[in-house]
C-alpha positions in Angstrom: 25.7 -38.8 20.5 29.2 -37.8 19.3 31.3 -35.2 21.1 34.2 -34.8 18.7 34.7 -33.8 15.1 37.2 -34.1 12.4 38.5 -31.7 9.8 35.8 -32.6 7.2 33.6 -29.5 7.8 32.8 -30.7 11.3 31.5 -34.1 10.2 32.2 -37.2 12.4 34.1 -40.0 10.7 31.4 -42.5 11.6 28.9 -40.2 9.9 31.0 -40.1 6.8 31.3 -43.9 6.8 27.5 -44.3 7.1 27.1 -41.9 4.2 29.6 -43.8 2.1 28.0 -47.2 2.9 24.6 -45.8 2.0 25.9 -44.3 -1.2 27.6 -47.6 -2.3 24.4 -49.5 -1.4 22.3 -47.1 -3.4 24.7 -47.5 -6.3 24.4 -51.3 -6.2 20.6 -51.1 -5.9 20.5 -48.8 -8.9 22.6 -51.2 -11.0 20.4 -54.2 -10.0 17.2 -52.2 -10.8 18.7 -51.1 -14.1 19.5 -54.6 -15.0 16.0 -55.7 -14.2 14.7 -52.9 -16.4 16.8 -54.2 -19.3 15.4 -57.7 -18.8 11.8 -56.6 -18.7 12.1 -53.9 -21.3 11.0 -51.1 -18.9 12.7 -47.9 -17.9 13.1 -47.2 -14.2 13.6 -43.5 -13.1 14.2 -42.3 -9.6 12.0 -39.4 -8.8 13.7 -36.3 -7.5 13.3 -35.5 -3.8 12.5 -31.9 -3.0 12.0 -30.8 0.6 12.6 -28.0 3.0 13.7 -28.1 6.7 13.5 -25.6 9.5 15.1 -25.8 12.9 13.3 -23.9 15.7 14.8 -23.6 19.2 12.1 -23.8 21.9 13.9 -21.1 23.9 16.0 -18.2 22.7 19.0 -18.8 25.1 20.9 -21.5 26.8 24.1 -21.7 29.0 26.8 -24.2 30.0 25.4 -27.5 31.2 22.0 -27.0 29.6 20.4 -28.8 26.7 18.7 -26.9 23.9 15.2 -28.1 23.1 14.5 -27.8 19.3 11.9 -28.7 16.8 12.9 -29.9 13.3 10.1 -29.2 10.7 10.4 -31.1 7.4 8.2 -30.4 4.5 8.0 -32.8 1.5 7.3 -30.7 -1.6 7.7 -33.5 -4.1 5.2 -35.9 -5.5 6.7 -39.0 -3.9 7.3 -40.0 -0.3 10.6 -39.1 1.3 12.4 -42.1 2.9 13.7 -42.1 6.4 16.6 -39.7 6.8 18.6 -37.7 9.3 18.9 -34.1 10.5 22.5 -33.2 11.3 22.8 -30.3 13.7 26.0 -28.2 13.7 27.1 -24.8 15.1 30.1 -22.5 14.8 31.9 -22.0 18.2 32.5 -18.3 17.9 30.0 -15.5 18.8 28.4 -13.5 16.1 29.0 -9.9 17.2 27.8 -7.6 14.4 24.6 -7.1 12.4 26.6 -7.5 9.2 27.9 -10.9 10.3 24.5 -12.0 11.4 23.0 -11.0 8.1 25.7 -13.0 6.3 25.0 -16.0 8.5 21.4 -16.1 7.6 21.9 -15.3 4.0 24.4 -18.1 3.3 23.3 -21.4 1.7 25.0 -24.5 3.0 24.0 -27.1 0.4 26.1 -30.1 1.2 28.4 -28.4 3.7 27.8 -28.3 7.4 29.3 -25.2 9.1 30.8 -25.3 12.5 31.1 -28.2 15.0 28.9 -31.3 15.1 26.3 -31.3 17.8 23.8 -34.1 17.1 21.9 -36.2 14.6 18.1 -36.6 14.7 16.3 -39.4 13.0 13.6 -38.2 10.6 10.8 -40.7 9.7 9.4 -41.2 6.2 7.5 -38.1 5.0 4.5 -38.7 2.6 4.2 -36.6 -0.6 2.9 -33.1 0.2 3.0 -33.7 3.9 5.1 -32.3 6.8 6.7 -33.9 9.9 7.8 -32.2 13.2 10.4 -33.9 15.3 11.3 -32.6 18.7 14.6 -33.3 20.5 17.0 -32.0 23.1 20.6 -31.5 22.0 23.6 -31.1 24.3 25.6 -28.0 23.7 28.9 -29.1 25.2 30.3 -30.3 21.9 29.9 -26.8 20.5 32.8 -25.5 22.7 31.1 -22.0 22.7 33.5 -20.7 25.4 32.9 -17.9 27.9 31.8 -15.1 25.5 28.1 -14.1 25.9 26.3 -13.6 22.6 24.5 -15.0 19.5 25.6 -18.3 18.1 24.6 -19.9 14.8 22.8 -23.2 14.4 22.6 -25.2 11.2 20.6 -28.2 10.1 21.3 -30.5 7.2 18.6 -32.9 6.0 20.3 -36.0 4.7 18.7 -38.6 2.5 20.6 -41.7 1.4 23.9 -39.9 2.1 23.1 -36.7 0.2 21.9 -33.3 1.5 18.3 -32.8 0.5 17.8 -29.5 2.3 19.4 -27.2 4.9 18.6 -24.1 6.9 20.1 -21.9 9.6 18.9 -20.7 13.0 20.4 -19.2 16.1 20.3 -19.0 19.9 21.9 -16.8 22.6 24.8 -18.4 24.5 24.7 -17.2 28.1 27.8 -18.3 30.1 27.7 -14.9 31.9 25.3 -12.1 32.2 24.9 -9.9 29.2 27.7 -7.3 29.0 25.3 -4.6 27.8 21.6 -4.1 27.0 19.7 -3.0 24.0 16.8 -0.5 23.9 14.1 -2.0 21.7 11.2 -0.1 20.0 8.7 -1.7 17.7 6.8 0.4 15.2 3.3 -0.9 14.5 0.9 0.5 11.8 -2.8 0.6 12.8 -4.4 0.1 9.4 -7.4 -1.7 8.0 -7.0 -4.2 5.2 -6.4 -2.6 1.7 -9.5 -1.5 -0.2 -10.3 1.1 -2.9 -12.6 3.1 -0.5 -11.5 6.5 0.7 -13.7 6.1 3.7 -14.7 3.1 5.7 -18.4 2.3 6.0 -20.3 1.9 9.3 -20.5 -1.8 8.6 -16.7 -2.0 8.0 -16.0 -0.1 11.1 -18.2 -2.4 13.1 -16.4 -5.4 11.9 -12.9 -4.0 12.2 -13.3 -2.5 15.7 -15.3 -5.4 17.2 -13.8 -7.7 19.9 -12.2 -9.9 17.2 -11.7 -7.1 14.6 -8.3 -6.5 13.0 -8.0 -3.0 14.4 -8.8 -4.2 17.9 -6.2 -6.9 17.6 -3.6 -4.5 16.3 -4.1 -2.3 19.4 -3.8 -5.4 21.6 -0.3 -6.0 20.2 0.7 -2.5 21.2 -0.8 -2.6 24.7 1.8 -2.9 27.5 4.6 -3.3 25.0 7.3 -0.8 23.9 5.6 -0.3 20.5 5.0 3.0 18.8 1.9 3.1 16.8 1.3 4.7 13.4 -2.4 5.4 12.9 -4.1 5.6 9.5 -6.0 8.9 9.4 -8.7 7.2 7.3 -9.9 5.4 10.3 -10.4 8.6 12.3 -11.9 10.4 9.2 -14.4 7.6 8.7 -15.6 7.8 12.3 -15.9 11.6 12.1 -17.7 11.4 8.7 -20.4 9.2 10.2 -21.1 11.7 13.0 -23.9 10.5 15.3 -24.2 7.4 13.2 -20.8 6.1 14.1 -21.0 2.6 15.5 -20.7 2.2 19.2 -17.9 -0.3 18.7 -15.9 2.2 16.7 -16.3 4.9 19.4 -15.2 2.4 22.1 -12.2 1.5 19.9 -11.3 5.2 19.6 -11.5 5.6 23.3 -9.1 2.7 23.8 -6.8 4.2 21.2 -6.7 7.6 23.0 -6.1 5.9 26.4 -3.0 4.1 25.3 0.3 5.5 26.7 2.2 4.3 23.7 4.1 6.8 21.5 2.1 7.5 18.4 2.0 9.3 15.1 -0.2 9.6 12.0 0.6 7.7 8.9 -0.1 9.1 5.5 -3.8 8.9 4.6 -4.7 5.2 4.0 -1.0 4.5 4.6 -0.4 5.5 0.9 3.1 4.7 -0.5 4.9 8.0 -0.3 8.1 6.8 -2.0 6.1 5.8 -5.1 4.5 9.2 -5.2 7.8 11.0 -5.0 9.4 8.8 -7.6 6.4 9.3 -9.9 7.1 13.0 -10.1 4.7 14.4 -7.5 6.3 17.4 -5.8 3.8 17.6 -3.0 2.5 14.3 -1.5 -1.2 13.5 -1.4 -2.9 15.1 1.6 -6.6 14.2 1.3 -9.2 16.4 3.0 -12.5 15.4 4.6 -14.0 18.9 4.6 -16.7 17.7 2.2 -18.0 15.1 4.7 -17.2 16.4 8.1 -18.9 19.5 9.5 -17.4 21.7 12.2 -17.5 20.0 15.6 -20.2 20.9 18.0 -19.1 22.7 21.1 -19.9 20.3 23.9 -18.5 22.3 26.8 -21.0 22.9 29.6 -22.7 26.2 29.7 -21.8 28.4 32.7 -24.5 28.7 35.4 -25.1 31.5 37.9 -23.5 29.6 40.7 -20.6 28.4 38.7 -21.5 24.7 39.2 -23.0 22.5 36.5 -26.7 22.5 36.3 -28.6 19.4 37.3 -31.8 20.4 35.5 -32.5 18.1 32.5 -32.3 20.0 29.2 -34.9 19.6 26.6 -32.2 19.4 24.0 -29.2 17.8 25.7 -25.8 18.5 24.1 -24.2 15.6 22.2 -21.7 13.6 24.2 -18.1 14.6 23.4 -16.3 11.8 21.6 -12.6 11.1 22.3 -10.1 13.0 20.2 -6.9 11.2 19.2 -3.8 13.4 19.5 -0.5 11.8 18.4 2.6 12.2 20.6 4.9 12.8 17.6 3.9 14.8 14.6 4.9 14.8 10.9 6.8 11.5 10.6 7.3 10.1 7.1 7.3 6.3 7.0 8.1 5.0 3.4 8.0 1.4 2.4 11.0 -0.6 3.6 14.0 -0.1 1.4 12.2 2.0 -1.2 13.8 5.4 -0.9 16.1 7.3 -3.2 18.0 10.5 -2.1 15.7 12.9 -3.9 12.6 11.5 -2.1 13.7 13.1 1.2 13.4 16.7 -0.2 9.9 15.9 -1.3 9.1 14.5 2.1 10.4 17.7 3.7 8.5 19.9 1.2 5.3 18.1 2.0 5.6 19.0 5.7 7.3 16.0 7.2 9.9 16.8 9.9 11.2 13.3 10.7 11.4 9.9 9.0 11.5 6.1 9.6 14.0 4.5 7.3 15.2 0.9 6.7 18.7 -0.4 7.4 19.1 -1.5 3.8 18.5 2.0 2.6 21.1 3.9 4.7 24.8 4.1 5.4 26.9 5.8 8.1 28.8 5.3 11.3 25.7 4.9 13.4 22.9 3.0 11.7 20.1 3.0 14.2 19.4 6.7 14.4 20.7 9.8 12.6 19.9 12.7 10.3 19.2 12.0 6.6 19.1 15.1 4.3 18.1 17.2 7.2 15.4 14.8 8.5 16.0 13.3 12.0 15.4 9.6 11.4 15.3 6.3 13.2 16.3 3.2 11.2 14.5 -0.1 11.4 16.7 -3.2 11.3 15.7 -5.3 8.4 16.7 -8.6 9.9 15.0 -7.9 13.2 11.8 -6.7 11.4 11.8 -9.8 9.2 12.3 -12.1 12.2 9.4 -10.6 14.2 7.1 -10.5 11.2 7.8 -14.2 10.7 7.4 -15.0 14.4 10.9 -16.2 14.7 11.8 -15.4 18.2 15.3 -17.0 18.2 16.4 -15.0 15.2 14.9 -11.8 16.6 16.7 -12.3 19.9 20.0 -12.8 17.9 19.5 -9.4 16.2 18.8 -7.8 19.5 21.9 -9.4 21.1 24.2 -8.2 18.3 22.6 -4.8 18.5 23.7 -4.6 22.1 27.4 -5.0 21.2 27.6 -3.6 17.6 28.8 0.0 17.8 26.9 0.9 14.6 23.6 0.3 16.5 24.6 2.4 19.5 22.6 0.2 21.9 19.3 0.8 20.0 17.2 -1.5 17.8 14.0 -0.5 15.9 11.7 -2.9 14.2 9.1 -2.3 11.6 6.2 -4.5 12.6 3.8 -5.9 9.9 2.1 -3.4 7.6 0.4 -6.2 5.7 -0.7 -8.6 8.4 -4.5 -8.8 8.5 -5.0 -12.1 10.2 -6.0 -12.5 13.8 -3.8 -15.6 14.2 -0.8 -13.7 12.8 -1.3 -10.8 15.2 -1.7 -13.1 18.1 1.6 -14.9 17.2 3.3 -11.5 16.8 2.3 -10.6 20.4 3.7 -13.9 21.7 7.0 -13.4 19.8 7.4 -9.9 21.2 6.8 -11.2 24.7 9.5 -13.8 24.3 12.2 -11.4 23.2 11.1 -8.7 25.6 11.3 -11.2 28.4 15.1 -11.2 28.1 16.6 -9.2 31.0 19.1 -7.5 28.6 16.3 -6.0 26.4 15.0 -2.6 27.6 12.3 -0.2 26.4 13.4 2.3 23.8 11.8 5.6 22.7 11.0 6.9 19.3 10.6 10.5 20.6 13.9 10.5 22.5 15.8 8.9 19.7 14.5 11.5 17.1 15.3 14.3 19.5 18.9 13.1 20.0 19.6 12.3 16.3 22.9 13.9 15.3 25.1 11.6 13.2 24.8 11.8 9.4 23.0 9.1 7.5 23.6 8.6 3.8 21.0 7.2 1.5 21.7 4.1 -0.5 19.3 4.5 -3.4 16.7 1.7 -3.6 14.0 2.8 -6.0 10.7 1.1 -6.5 10.2 -1.0 -9.6 9.7 0.8 -12.9 6.5 -1.2 -13.4 5.0 0.1 -10.2 6.1 3.6 -10.8 4.5 3.5 -14.3 1.2 2.5 -12.8 1.4 5.1 -10.0 2.2 7.8 -12.5 -0.9 6.9 -14.5 -3.0 7.1 -11.3 -1.5 10.5 -10.4 -2.1 11.8 -13.9 -5.7 10.8 -13.7 -6.1 12.5 -10.3 -4.6 15.7 -11.8 -7.2 15.5 -14.7 -10.0 15.2 -12.1 -8.6 18.3 -10.4 -8.8 20.3 -13.7 -12.3 18.9 -14.4 -13.5 19.9 -11.0 -13.1 23.6 -11.8 -16.5 23.6 -13.6 -18.3 22.5 -10.5 -20.0 24.8 -8.1 -18.0 23.2 -5.3 -14.9 21.5 -6.7 -14.0 19.9 -3.4 -17.0 17.5 -3.8 -15.0 16.0 -6.6 -11.4 16.4 -5.6 -11.7 15.3 -2.0 -13.3 11.9 -2.6 -10.9 11.4 -5.6 -7.8 12.0 -3.6 -9.0 9.8 -0.7 -9.8 6.9 -3.1 -6.4 7.4 -4.8 -4.6 7.2 -1.5 -6.5 4.0 -0.7 -5.3 2.4 -4.0 -1.7 3.5 -3.2 -1.9 1.9 0.3 1.2 -0.1 1.3 -1.1 -3.0 2.1 -1.6 -3.5 -1.6 2.1 -4.0 -2.5 2.2 -7.8 -2.0 -1.5 -8.3 -2.8 -2.2 -10.0 -6.1 -5.5 -8.1 -6.4 -3.8 -4.7 -6.8 -4.1 -4.6 -10.5 -7.9 -5.1 -10.1 -8.0 -2.3 -7.6 -6.1 0.0 -10.1 -8.6 -0.9 -12.9 -11.5 -0.1 -10.7 -10.0 3.2 -9.7 -9.4 4.2 -13.3 -12.9 3.2 -14.3 -14.4 5.2 -11.4 -12.4 8.3 -12.3 -13.3 8.1 -16.0 -16.9 7.9 -15.1 -16.6 11.3 -13.3 -14.7 12.8 -16.2 -17.5 11.7 -18.5 -20.3 13.0 -16.3 -20.5 16.3 -18.1 -20.8 16.0 -21.9 -22.3 17.2 -25.1 -25.3 15.3 -26.1 -24.9 13.8 -29.6 -27.4 14.9 -32.2 -28.8 13.9 -35.6 -28.3 16.1 -38.6 -29.5 19.7 -38.1 -31.0 21.5 -41.1 -29.9 25.1 -41.2 -32.1 27.3 -43.5 -30.9 30.8 -44.2 -27.8 32.8 -43.8 -27.8 33.1 -40.0 -29.1 30.8 -37.2 -28.5 29.7 -33.6 -27.6 26.1 -33.5 -29.0 24.4 -30.3 -26.4 22.3 -28.4 -27.6 20.1 -25.5 -25.2 19.5 -22.6 -25.8 16.8 -20.0 -24.7 17.0 -16.3 -24.8 13.7 -14.4 -23.2 15.3 -11.2 -25.1 16.0 -8.0 -24.2 19.7 -8.2 -24.5 22.5 -10.8 -21.7 23.0 -13.3 -20.8 26.0 -15.5 -19.2 25.4 -18.9 -18.4 27.3 -22.0 -19.7 25.7 -25.2 -17.5 26.1 -28.3 -18.0 25.0 -31.9 -15.6 24.7 -34.8 -16.8 24.0 -38.4 -14.9 21.6 -40.6 -15.3 23.8 -43.8 -16.0 27.3 -45.0 -19.8 26.9 -45.4 -20.3 27.9 -41.8 -18.8 30.7 -39.7 -19.2 30.4 -35.9 -19.9 33.8 -34.4 -19.1 33.0 -30.8 -19.3 30.6 -27.8 -21.9 30.5 -25.0 -21.5 30.0 -21.3 -24.2 28.0 -19.6 -25.0 26.6 -16.2 -26.5 23.1 -16.0 -28.3 22.0 -12.9 -27.6 18.7 -11.2 -28.7 15.6 -13.1 -30.2 17.5 -16.0 -29.6 19.0 -19.4 -29.3 22.6 -20.7 -29.1 24.0 -24.2 -26.6 26.5 -25.6 -27.4 28.5 -28.7 -24.3 28.8 -30.8 -24.6 31.7 -33.4 -23.5 30.7 -36.9 -23.5 32.3 -40.3 -23.8 30.4 -43.6 -21.9 31.3 -46.7 -23.6 31.4 -50.2 -23.0 27.8 -51.1 -25.2 24.9 -50.0 -24.0 21.6 -48.7 -23.0 19.8 -45.5 -20.7 20.8 -42.6 -19.7 19.3 -39.3 -19.5 21.3 -36.1 -17.0 20.0 -33.6 -18.5 20.9 -30.3 -16.4 21.0 -27.2 -16.7 22.1 -23.6 -14.3 24.0 -21.4 -14.2 25.7 -18.0 -14.5 29.4 -17.7 -10.7 29.4 -17.3 -10.2 27.5 -20.5 -9.6 24.0 -19.1 -10.9 21.4 -21.6 -13.8 19.2 -20.4 -14.5 15.9 -21.9 -14.1 14.9 -25.6 -15.4 17.0 -28.6 -18.6 15.8 -30.2 -19.2 16.1 -34.0 -22.7 17.3 -35.0 -23.6 17.3 -38.8 -25.2 20.4 -40.2 -27.2 20.5 -43.5 -26.7 24.1 -44.9 -29.2 25.7 -47.2 -27.8 29.2 -47.4 -29.7 30.3 -50.7 -33.2 29.4 -49.6 -33.6 32.7 -47.9 -32.4 34.7 -50.9 -34.6 32.9 -53.3 -37.5 33.3 -51.0 -37.0 37.0 -50.5 -36.6 37.4 -54.3 -39.8 35.6 -55.0 -41.7 37.7 -52.4 -40.2 40.9 -54.0 -41.2 39.9 -57.5 -44.7 39.0 -56.3 -44.9 42.3 -54.5 -43.8 44.2 -57.6 -46.2 42.2 -59.8 -49.1 42.9 -57.5 -48.2 46.6 -57.3 -48.0 46.8 -61.1 -51.3 45.0 -61.6 -52.9 47.4 -59.1 -51.6 50.5 -61.0 -52.8 49.2 -64.3 -56.2 48.3 -62.9 -56.5 51.8 -61.4 -55.6 53.5 -64.7 -58.1 51.4 -66.7 -60.9 52.4 -64.3 -60.1 56.1 -64.7 -60.2 55.8 -68.5 -63.5 53.9 -68.3 -65.1 56.6 -66.1 -63.9 59.4 -68.4 -65.3 57.7 -71.5 
């Protein structure tokens, strides 16, 4: 182990000498091999080495006289084995004291440089193609000359193969020569959401699995238990339990009871945790607010009936009242939580107009003197720290501790740090690791418990919005989905109860817009399924196509059949429009079609004198004039003169018979006189 360093980026002279020797040796070997290749007529190529390296401290802090236990994780992503190499550990001496500087530290790429002072070199064995190797070691920190200032320090590792840098990465730890000069109040914000799906309501089977002992929803609650974590609950979970009524699984009811018993701060997410920024940026002026009135009846009053004595009756009832289920009541109401770094300034007005009175924003989306809490466009807001959120979501306790440490001293954080916990983690292992990471950072005596409620109530400093819109491709897709939902709303006006169409449609749309879909490769499939399902509803009431109809005479009622595939009656107005002057449509007809049946409308038409063919374009609309479905063309064969010729023939025959009768009568009279 070396304790000194020179001016060459903190590298030891002996290290430089070893690299130079290896480089020269490699050059000589290359020349020899090349010569051999010339002699044998073969071409020899050296395969490129591609690898990654990660340095992970075993603890988040260390002080003078202590060693720091670390693990170096090397992954070989190439198709050939990596030879033996070295991991060179370095660290800058000075403390990192601001969030901005810490962001810059982790964002930098070292390549062949080694920042800071040399600490140690760790031997790395050969790594087979596609394999990984973990090497543990303890490094002395005395060479770092970190001084007497408490705070975060950077750690860097350079993976050296044959004298060249093959990979590098950065980490951190907390240097503790003294007690922490100040503390930081931490609040994690955890969504309680099921995995993404296209269903507006969860089935009994899904609830049973999700709320079981090893279910995702159960594990999410376990992360929140006994930790300073505010929980955002997906209303779809509660709606699904309510919709099942007495058929709700026992496990789901037990989960609901656990949820209501937690002392954690809580609020309701948008339904299905739908992406509210995308809705606003797609032109929606009022965000989706799906209803469950079509599936949930009014709750039964389960309060005990008063008795004569004022005490509850002990006599068994023939029809006992249903047991009251727990009712979840959030501690904070109307909080908007958009996707991290997805907001533009105009979104906040739509959030407010949709009933939200507070917001959770991301640090990359705001500006101001105080960046942890403030007021953005009139909305009191807390700001999650992107670096801290990322560290916790990736179970990097040392990095998370570094962000908390700088938040304790950075004036822009005002002693507060908020973290957005995973909205897309649906693995039991991931949630278990998240809990362990939280316990590690919360175990530091300079980390205290923060409060979402208190912070929102005390928000005063102005927060500016740094526009960070969602991608144009995503907005295009969301706009199409919203337009289809609007079409369903118009279509539903023909139904006896429009909410039986609009409520399920808006719930399912919210599910497709769930934040959980954003990084999921199957979102395009979910969108396609949603569009097909909504199109099926739009096609459920339609004109039945017909073969050619023969119209004989000047006037007739053309029968038009209309099919209703819905489970409720619909009322439509049937219109017809001819394509030429052979027919004149005298009016439309309003009809009501019963569920899953057909009905006929009689459209009055008048034929002109000429014979020939015509086409009626038959369309449907609501009573208010909203078009329904697509027009259907029905061919008509017009025989307008048959009636005239028939009446003429009858008239001639009548006159002929009358004349013959008169002549016959006159002849009889003459014969009798003779």
